C-alpha positions as CSV (number, residue, x, y, z in Angstrom):
1,M,-22.1,18.4,-3.7
2,S,-20.3,17.3,-0.6
3,G,-19.0,14.5,-2.3
4,L,-18.1,16.4,-5.5
5,L,-16.4,18.8,-3.6
6,L,-14.6,15.7,-1.8
7,A,-13.3,14.3,-4.8
8,V,-12.0,17.8,-6.3
9,A,-10.1,18.2,-2.9
10,A,-8.8,14.8,-3.0
11,G,-7.6,15.0,-6.5
12,I,-5.7,18.7,-6.1
13,V,-3.7,16.8,-2.9
14,G,-3.1,13.5,-4.7
15,G,-1.8,15.3,-7.7
16,V,0.7,17.7,-5.5
17,M,1.4,14.6,-3.8
18,N,2.6,12.5,-6.8
19,A,4.5,15.9,-8.1
20,L,6.9,16.2,-5.0
21,A,7.8,12.8,-3.9
22,G,4.9,10.6,-5.1
23,G,2.0,8.9,-3.5
24,G,-0.9,10.7,-4.7
25,T,-3.1,7.6,-4.2
26,F,-2.6,8.1,-0.2
27,A,-5.2,11.2,-0.6
28,T,-7.4,9.8,-3.2
29,L,-7.8,5.8,-2.3
30,P,-9.0,6.9,0.7
31,A,-11.8,9.9,-0.3
32,L,-12.5,7.4,-3.0
33,I,-13.5,4.5,-0.3
34,A,-15.4,7.2,1.8
35,L,-17.5,8.0,-1.0
36,G,-18.7,4.5,-1.4
37,L,-16.3,2.6,-3.7
38,P,-15.1,-0.9,-3.1
39,A,-11.6,-1.0,-2.7
40,N,-10.4,-2.5,-6.3
41,I,-12.8,0.0,-8.0
42,A,-11.8,3.2,-6.1
43,N,-8.0,2.2,-6.8
44,A,-8.9,1.5,-10.6
45,T,-10.7,5.1,-10.3
46,S,-7.8,6.9,-8.5
47,N,-5.2,5.7,-11.1
48,V,-7.4,7.2,-13.9
49,A,-8.2,10.3,-12.0
50,L,-4.6,10.9,-11.4
51,L,-3.5,10.4,-14.6
52,P,-3.7,13.7,-16.2
53,G,-1.8,15.6,-13.2
54,A,1.3,13.1,-13.7
55,G,1.1,14.5,-17.2
56,T,1.0,18.1,-16.5
57,S,3.7,17.4,-13.7
58,A,6.1,15.5,-16.7
59,W,5.2,18.2,-18.9
60,A,6.4,20.8,-16.4
61,Y,9.7,19.0,-15.7
62,R,10.3,18.0,-19.2
63,D,13.5,20.1,-19.6
64,E,15.0,17.9,-16.8
65,L,14.3,14.8,-18.3
66,G,17.8,12.7,-19.2
67,P,19.3,8.6,-19.2
68,V,19.0,7.0,-15.6
69,A,22.5,5.1,-15.3
70,G,23.2,5.4,-19.2
71,L,19.5,3.7,-20.2
72,S,17.1,6.3,-22.1
73,V,14.3,7.6,-20.8
74,R,12.4,6.3,-23.9
75,L,13.6,2.7,-22.9
76,L,12.5,3.0,-19.4
77,G,9.0,4.4,-20.2
78,A,8.3,1.5,-22.5
79,I,9.1,-0.9,-20.0
80,T,7.0,1.0,-17.6
81,F,4.3,0.8,-19.9
82,A,4.3,-2.7,-20.9
83,F,4.5,-3.9,-17.7
84,G,2.0,-1.6,-16.2
85,L,-0.5,-3.5,-18.5
86,V,0.6,-6.7,-16.9
87,G,-0.2,-5.0,-13.3
88,S,-3.3,-3.7,-14.1
89,M,-4.6,-7.1,-15.5
90,L,-3.5,-8.5,-12.3
91,L,-6.2,-6.2,-10.4
92,V,-8.5,-7.2,-12.5
93,L,-8.5,-10.7,-11.6
94,T,-8.2,-9.9,-7.8
95,P,-11.3,-10.4,-5.6
96,T,-12.6,-7.1,-3.7
97,R,-12.1,-8.7,-0.2
98,T,-8.4,-9.7,-1.4
99,F,-7.4,-6.4,-2.2
100,D,-9.2,-4.9,0.8
101,L,-6.6,-7.0,3.0
102,L,-3.6,-6.5,0.5
103,I,-3.8,-2.5,0.7
104,P,-2.5,-1.7,4.1
105,W,0.9,-3.9,3.7
106,L,1.3,-2.1,0.0
107,L,0.9,1.2,1.7
108,L,3.4,-0.3,4.5
109,F,5.8,-1.3,2.0
110,A,5.7,2.2,0.2
111,F,6.1,3.9,3.4
112,A,8.9,2.0,4.6
113,V,10.7,2.5,1.5
114,M,10.1,6.1,2.2
115,V,11.8,5.8,5.4
116,F,14.7,3.8,4.8
117,G,15.1,4.5,1.1
118,K,17.9,6.9,1.4
119,R,19.7,4.9,4.4
120,A,19.5,1.6,2.4
121,A,21.1,3.4,-0.9
122,D,24.0,5.0,1.0
123,W,24.7,1.4,2.2
124,L,24.6,-0.5,-0.5
125,H,26.4,1.7,-2.7
126,A,29.5,1.9,-0.2
127,R,29.6,-2.1,-0.6
128,V,28.5,-3.1,-4.2
129,T,28.0,-1.6,-8.1
130,I,24.9,-2.9,-9.5
131,G,24.6,-2.6,-13.7
132,R,22.1,-1.9,-16.2
133,P,20.5,-5.4,-16.1
134,T,19.5,-5.2,-12.7
135,L,17.9,-1.6,-13.6
136,L,15.9,-3.0,-16.2
137,V,14.1,-5.9,-14.3
138,T,13.6,-3.5,-11.5
139,Q,11.9,-1.2,-13.9
140,A,9.9,-4.1,-15.2
141,F,8.8,-5.0,-11.5
142,L,7.8,-1.1,-10.7
143,G,5.8,-1.1,-13.7
144,I,3.5,-4.0,-12.4
145,Y,3.2,-2.7,-9.4
146,G,2.4,1.1,-10.5
147,G,0.0,-1.0,-12.5
148,Y,-1.6,-3.3,-10.2
149,F,-1.5,-0.4,-7.2
150,G,0.4,2.7,-7.5
151,G,0.1,3.6,-4.1
152,G,3.5,4.9,-3.4
153,V,4.8,4.1,-6.6
154,G,6.4,7.2,-7.3
155,L,8.4,7.0,-3.4
156,I,9.5,3.5,-4.5
157,T,11.2,5.0,-7.8
158,T,13.0,7.6,-5.9
159,A,14.4,4.9,-3.7
160,V,15.2,2.3,-6.3
161,Y,17.1,4.8,-8.3
162,G,18.9,6.0,-5.8
163,L,19.7,2.1,-5.0
164,L,20.4,1.0,-8.1
165,A,21.9,4.3,-10.1
166,N,22.5,6.5,-6.6
167,I,20.9,9.4,-8.0
168,R,19.7,12.0,-5.3
169,P,15.7,12.3,-4.8
170,R,15.5,16.1,-6.0
171,E,17.2,15.1,-9.1
172,L,14.7,12.2,-9.8
173,F,11.9,14.7,-10.0
174,A,11.4,14.7,-13.8
175,I,12.1,10.7,-14.5
176,R,9.7,9.7,-11.8
177,T,6.8,11.8,-12.7
178,L,7.0,10.4,-16.6
179,M,7.3,6.7,-15.2
180,L,4.3,7.4,-12.8
181,A,2.4,8.6,-16.0
182,M,3.4,5.8,-18.1
183,A,1.9,3.1,-15.2
184,N,-1.1,5.0,-15.1
185,L,-1.3,5.3,-18.7
186,A,-1.0,1.7,-19.1
187,A,-3.5,0.8,-16.4
188,A,-5.8,3.2,-17.6
189,F,-6.6,1.3,-21.0
190,V,-7.3,-2.1,-18.9
191,F,-9.9,-0.4,-16.3
192,I,-11.4,1.8,-18.7
193,G,-11.6,-1.5,-21.0
194,F,-13.3,-3.4,-18.5
195,A,-15.5,-0.8,-17.1
196,M,-13.8,-0.5,-13.5
197,V,-14.0,3.5,-13.7
198,W,-16.8,5.3,-11.9
199,W,-16.9,8.4,-13.8
200,W,-19.0,10.5,-11.3
201,A,-16.2,10.4,-8.7
202,C,-13.8,10.3,-11.1
203,L,-14.2,13.1,-13.1
204,P,-14.3,15.8,-10.8
205,M,-10.9,14.1,-8.7
206,L,-9.6,13.9,-12.5
207,A,-9.8,18.0,-12.9
208,G,-8.4,18.5,-9.1
209,S,-5.5,16.4,-9.9
210,I,-4.2,18.7,-13.2
211,L,-4.7,21.6,-11.1
212,G,-2.7,19.7,-8.2
213,G,0.2,18.3,-11.0
214,W,0.8,21.8,-12.1
215,L,1.1,23.2,-8.3
216,G,3.4,20.3,-7.2
217,A,5.6,21.1,-10.0
218,L,5.8,24.4,-9.0
219,L,6.5,23.7,-5.3
220,G,8.7,20.9,-6.0
221,K,11.0,23.7,-7.5
222,R,10.9,25.8,-4.6
223,L,10.7,23.5,-1.3
224,S,13.9,21.8,0.0
225,P,13.9,18.0,-0.1
226,A,13.3,18.0,3.6
227,M,10.4,19.7,4.0
228,V,9.0,17.4,0.9
229,R,9.9,14.3,2.8
230,A,8.6,15.4,6.5
231,W,4.9,16.1,4.6
232,T,5.1,12.9,2.7
233,L,6.3,10.6,5.4
234,L,3.4,12.2,7.7
235,V,0.6,11.7,5.1
236,T,1.4,8.3,4.3
237,G,1.8,7.2,8.0
238,A,-1.3,8.5,8.8
239,I,-3.3,6.9,6.0
240,T,-1.4,3.5,6.4
241,I,-2.5,3.0,10.1
242,V,-6.1,4.0,9.0
243,F,-6.3,1.3,6.6
244,F,-4.6,-1.2,8.8
245,V,-7.7,-0.2,11.2
246,R,-10.0,-0.7,8.6
247,A,-8.8,-4.1,7.3
248,Y,-7.8,-5.8,9.9
249,G,-9.7,-3.6,13.2
250,G,-12.9,-6.1,13.1
């Protein structure tokens, strides 16, 4: 029973985080590993568990969807889905121990993007203008990353769109959440097909993520960007440290 409650609670927190700024995996992945799942299985299970919550949030934000730098939502979504399939297949081929060693660095990357993304965007836009082809290529890499790991992909998408399209974070809630859902959906097909989802842990977490996604969308319309940023940095920083200790602490 305690394990089920942990899964539900982690799903709620993960759903809220994805709706606000991304990074829901920072809540769900540690919980699943604590429940005894191998790291790659935990990542696949987390991906599927967070999918309905991401879909709930995307639906709540549907009225705010619009083109990014002149590129349609459908085009960006199709690219994300296609390359999400590629990324998830890469995870299937990655040995568990290798993934254990990669996780801290993937989390650190997501954390660094969150810390420095806005300043990098301001610096870049003061000097150069980047066109649509670059955004399309970058969207493909976001799809691969989202399908492979997904941790912080919402944060990274926010930073990338700020860099390449000069869009502020609050304006990205809708499109970022939809792209997260597309990457999760693509990966879910692969992970379920290869039997990498442990359903006894996934289903209660999935239920929690739906509630969390809905609550997060409501909060996102009321909280200040500073509060969202502070909360996200606190959680992602702490979890990143924990995973470095776990992988390299001997």
